[in-house]
C-alpha positions in Angstrom: -63.1 -62.5 -29.1 -63.8 -65.2 -31.7 -64.3 -68.8 -31.3 -63.4 -72.0 -33.3 -64.0 -75.6 -32.9 -62.5 -78.9 -33.8 -65.9 -79.6 -35.7 -64.9 -77.2 -38.6 -63.5 -78.4 -41.6 -59.6 -78.0 -41.3 -57.4 -75.7 -43.4 -56.3 -78.8 -45.2 -59.6 -79.7 -46.5 -60.5 -82.8 -44.1 -62.3 -83.2 -40.9 -60.0 -83.3 -37.7 -59.5 -86.3 -36.1 -60.7 -86.8 -32.4 -58.9 -89.2 -30.6 -60.9 -91.6 -28.5 -61.2 -90.7 -24.8 -60.7 -87.1 -25.4 -62.4 -84.4 -23.9 -62.8 -81.0 -25.2 -60.8 -78.2 -23.8 -61.0 -74.3 -24.4 -57.3 -73.3 -25.7 -57.4 -69.2 -25.2 -54.4 -67.7 -27.0 -53.3 -64.3 -27.3 -52.8 -63.2 -30.8 -51.3 -60.7 -32.7 -50.8 -60.3 -36.5 -49.3 -57.2 -37.5 -50.6 -56.4 -40.8 -54.0 -56.5 -39.5 -54.2 -55.9 -35.9 -53.6 -52.7 -34.0 -52.8 -54.6 -30.7 -53.0 -58.3 -29.4 -56.6 -60.0 -28.9 -57.6 -63.0 -27.4 -58.9 -66.1 -29.3 -60.3 -69.2 -27.8 -60.5 -72.6 -29.6 -62.1 -76.2 -28.5 -59.9 -78.8 -29.1 -60.1 -82.3 -28.2 -57.4 -83.5 -26.1 -56.2 -86.4 -23.9 -54.6 -86.0 -20.4 -51.1 -87.3 -21.9 -51.4 -84.8 -24.6 -48.6 -81.9 -24.3 -49.8 -78.4 -24.8 -47.8 -78.4 -27.9 -49.7 -81.2 -29.4 -52.9 -78.8 -28.8 -51.2 -76.2 -30.7 -50.4 -78.4 -33.3 -54.1 -79.5 -33.4 -55.1 -75.8 -34.0 -52.5 -75.0 -36.8 -53.3 -78.4 -38.6 -56.9 -78.7 -38.5 -58.5 -75.3 -37.3 -56.6 -72.2 -38.3 -53.5 -72.5 -40.4 -52.3 -68.8 -39.6 -51.5 -69.7 -36.1 -47.8 -68.8 -35.6 -45.6 -70.2 -32.9 -41.7 -71.5 -32.5 -41.3 -75.4 -32.2 -38.4 -77.9 -33.0 -37.4 -81.0 -31.1 -40.5 -81.2 -29.3 -38.6 -83.0 -26.3 -37.7 -80.2 -24.0 -33.9 -80.0 -25.6 -34.2 -77.1 -28.1 -35.9 -74.6 -26.0 -37.6 -73.1 -29.0 -41.4 -73.6 -27.8 -41.0 -70.9 -24.7 -44.3 -69.3 -23.8 -46.8 -68.2 -21.0 -48.8 -71.2 -20.4 -51.6 -70.1 -17.5 -49.5 -67.0 -16.9 -46.3 -69.0 -16.3 -43.2 -69.7 -18.6 -42.8 -72.9 -19.6 -42.1 -75.1 -22.6 -45.3 -76.4 -24.7 -43.5 -79.7 -25.4 -43.0 -80.4 -21.5 -46.2 -79.5 -19.8 -48.7 -82.2 -20.0 -52.7 -81.5 -20.2 -53.5 -83.6 -17.2 -51.6 -81.0 -14.9 -53.7 -78.2 -16.2 -57.2 -80.0 -16.2 -59.7 -78.0 -14.1 -61.8 -79.9 -11.4 -64.3 -82.5 -12.3 -67.4 -80.9 -13.8 -65.5 -77.7 -14.8 -64.4 -76.7 -18.5 -60.7 -76.7 -18.7 -59.3 -73.3 -20.2 -55.4 -73.2 -21.1 -54.6 -70.1 -21.6 -51.4 -69.3 -23.7 -49.5 -66.1 -24.7 -45.9 -64.9 -25.7 -43.3 -64.9 -23.5 -42.9 -60.8 -21.9 -40.5 -58.2 -22.5 -39.7 -59.2 -26.1 -41.2 -57.7 -29.2 -43.9 -59.9 -30.6 -43.5 -60.7 -34.5 -46.8 -62.7 -34.5 -48.9 -64.4 -32.4 -46.4 -66.6 -30.1 -43.5 -65.7 -32.1 -41.3 -63.2 -30.5 -38.2 -61.3 -31.8 -35.2 -63.4 -29.7 -32.2 -61.0 -30.9 -32.4 -58.7 -27.8 -32.2 -62.0 -25.7 -29.1 -63.5 -27.9 -27.5 -59.8 -28.2 -27.0 -60.3 -24.3 -25.8 -63.8 -24.4 -23.2 -63.1 -27.1 -22.0 -59.7 -24.8 -20.8 -62.0 -21.8 -18.7 -64.0 -24.1 -20.0 -67.5 -24.0 -16.8 -69.1 -25.4 -13.5 -70.5 -23.6 -11.1 -67.9 -23.5 -7.4 -68.9 -23.1 -4.0 -66.9 -23.5 -0.6 -67.8 -24.5 0.6 -70.7 -27.2 -1.7 -73.7 -27.6 -1.2 -76.4 -25.7 0.8 -79.5 -26.9 -2.3 -81.7 -25.0 -5.7 -81.7 -23.9 -6.5 -79.5 -20.9 -7.2 -81.8 -17.7 -9.9 -81.0 -15.5 -10.8 -82.9 -12.3 -14.2 -84.2 -11.6 -14.6 -81.6 -8.7 -13.2 -78.7 -11.3 -16.3 -79.9 -13.3 -19.0 -80.1 -10.8 -18.5 -76.3 -10.2 -20.1 -75.2 -13.2 -22.1 -78.4 -14.0 -25.8 -76.7 -13.1 -24.9 -73.7 -15.6 -24.1 -76.0 -18.8 -27.7 -77.3 -18.8 -28.9 -74.0 -20.1 -30.6 -74.3 -23.5 -31.5 -70.7 -24.2 -35.2 -70.8 -24.4 -35.5 -67.5 -22.5 -37.9 -68.7 -20.1 -35.7 -67.2 -16.8 -35.1 -63.9 -18.6 -38.7 -63.2 -19.6 -40.0 -64.2 -16.4 -37.9 -61.4 -14.7 -39.5 -58.2 -13.7 -36.5 -56.1 -14.2 -36.2 -57.3 -17.6 -40.0 -56.5 -18.2 -39.6 -52.9 -17.1 -35.6 -52.3 -18.1 -35.0 -54.1 -21.3 -31.1 -53.2 -21.3 -30.7 -55.6 -18.4 -28.5 -58.4 -19.5 -30.8 -60.9 -17.9 -30.7 -64.3 -15.9 -29.8 -66.5 -18.9 -26.7 -64.4 -19.9 -25.4 -64.4 -16.4 -25.8 -68.0 -16.1 -23.8 -68.5 -19.3 -21.2 -66.0 -18.0 -21.3 -68.3 -14.9 -20.4 -71.3 -16.9 -17.2 -69.8 -17.9 -16.3 -68.0 -15.1 -15.7 -70.9 -12.8 -14.3 -72.9 -15.4 -10.7 -74.1 -14.4 -9.6 -74.0 -17.8 -10.9 -70.7 -18.6 -8.9 -66.9 -18.3 -11.2 -64.8 -19.2 -13.1 -64.7 -16.3 -12.2 -61.0 -15.2 -13.4 -59.6 -18.6 -16.8 -61.3 -18.0 -16.9 -60.0 -14.4 -16.3 -56.4 -15.7 -19.0 -56.6 -18.2 -21.2 -57.7 -15.6 -20.0 -55.2 -13.1 -21.8 -52.9 -15.3 -25.2 -50.9 -14.1 -27.2 -53.2 -16.5 -25.3 -56.5 -14.9 -25.8 -58.7 -11.9 -26.2 -55.6 -9.7 -29.8 -55.3 -11.0 -30.9 -58.7 -9.8 -34.0 -58.3 -7.0 -33.7 -62.3 -6.0 -37.3 -62.6 -6.9 -36.7 -66.5 -8.0 -38.8 -66.0 -11.0 -36.0 -67.3 -12.9 -35.3 -70.2 -11.0 -39.0 -71.2 -10.9 -39.4 -70.6 -14.6 -36.2 -73.0 -15.8 -37.3 -75.9 -17.4 -33.8 -77.9 -16.7 -34.1 -77.2 -13.2 -31.2 -74.8 -13.1 -30.6 -72.7 -9.8 -30.5 -69.4 -11.6 -30.9 -67.4 -8.8 -27.9 -69.2 -6.7 -25.7 -68.9 -10.1 -26.2 -65.2 -10.4 -25.6 -64.6 -6.5 -22.2 -66.9 -6.9 -21.3 -64.3 -9.9 -22.1 -61.4 -7.3 -19.8 -62.7 -4.8 -17.2 -63.3 -7.5 -17.1 -59.7 -7.9 -17.1 -58.5 -4.3 -14.4 -60.8 -3.5 -12.3 -61.1 -6.9 -9.4 -59.1 -5.3 
């Protein structure tokens, strides 16, 4: 294990700033460089942090001032794009939504924050994972509106009640927190996973859609909804508060009673 501190000269050639009132926390990151490492290894950094900082701020600090080779995804930094999903203290979360104050140790104890890539997907480098297996499952459930016959001459009207039927599952941002928190997905990578089922649910229960049977046939596969073991990991991990397990159960029920 190696260690680095904020007192080191940053990679940009300037001394790193230390915010007034900051305390030093230990950020322990599971790192992996396929060009030099045979397996992942933990590296610790001493980072000055304010209670109001996000974990993403700490990763930015490491990359900008301590070690520019640190690799991770991020974009909007507001919990909308879903790109900065990672394991924070062993739990799948978005780094831009987790506050340092919620991870602080009790008074007098050193705070250590562990960060690792989400599980079940190949790691390219450090916290950067290959999302293609996840996106392949998403595409497989046909996550788009399907209709047949002639195009309508006017808009398709939908009642408030009909819209509410699938409102919860429209919130998915494809961060993969739910899917990569699922033990079945970790051990059996061919499982569609919660996110794909959530996105199928969004269209299966859309009153304007006519492709529900196609999606139900897809999810009736051996690697579909029946692999779910109802552990609720997916619901707990969702940063958008989607009732993922409930959506999966509703798809199961639709399969059982579709005739």
